[in-house]
C-alpha positions, 0 to 999 in steps of 0.5 A: 905166212908170206914167202920172202925172196932174198936178193943179193947185189954187188958192184962189178966195177965199170966196163967200157967207156964212160961219157958225160951226158951232153943232152939238155934236161928234158924238163928244162927244155919244156920250161924254156919253151913254155916261157917263150909262148904268149899264153894270152894269144895261145888260149882264148880264155873266154872261149875256154870258159864257154867250152867248160860251161857248156860241156856235156859228156857224149854219154850223159843220161838225162835224169827226170826231176824228182816228184818228191824230196827224199834222202836215202842211203845208197846200197852199194852191195855187189855180187861177183859174177866171176871167181877172183883168183889168188895168184897161187892157183886158188880162188880168193873170192868165189863167184857169187861172193857178195860185199858192200864197199861201205863196210870197208870204206867210209864215204864222207861226201854228200851227193846232191844231183840236180839238172843244172839246165833247170833254173828252178833246181839251180835256184833251190840248190843255191838256197839249200844248206848243201850249197854251204856244206864243204862235204857236198860233192 
């Protein structure tokens, strides 16, 4: 059973001087300033597109090309290495508890991992049915 806490409130009236707000709305100021900017000069679109196209995360790990084609379900089973407390002094999930998130959440996406620097893999993907499947992520 849930513990319910009860709160009461009442209007105590106004105490002290009340003044109208004279500051401009911050969002209105931002919008006004944004209208003044020449975004064409501020952002070199070709440069930004090149940065996006050539972006590589610093911790990107290179994956070798697969030696054979295969499909498989991913085992997302996880075993807790610590106790998860329940907030009341007890343990909600004990160390060693094993669970698979797929038992609770349905993943509807299809993941296809390719090396976009490898022209053969890119060409393969363009002709594969995955390229036209909206579920492919």
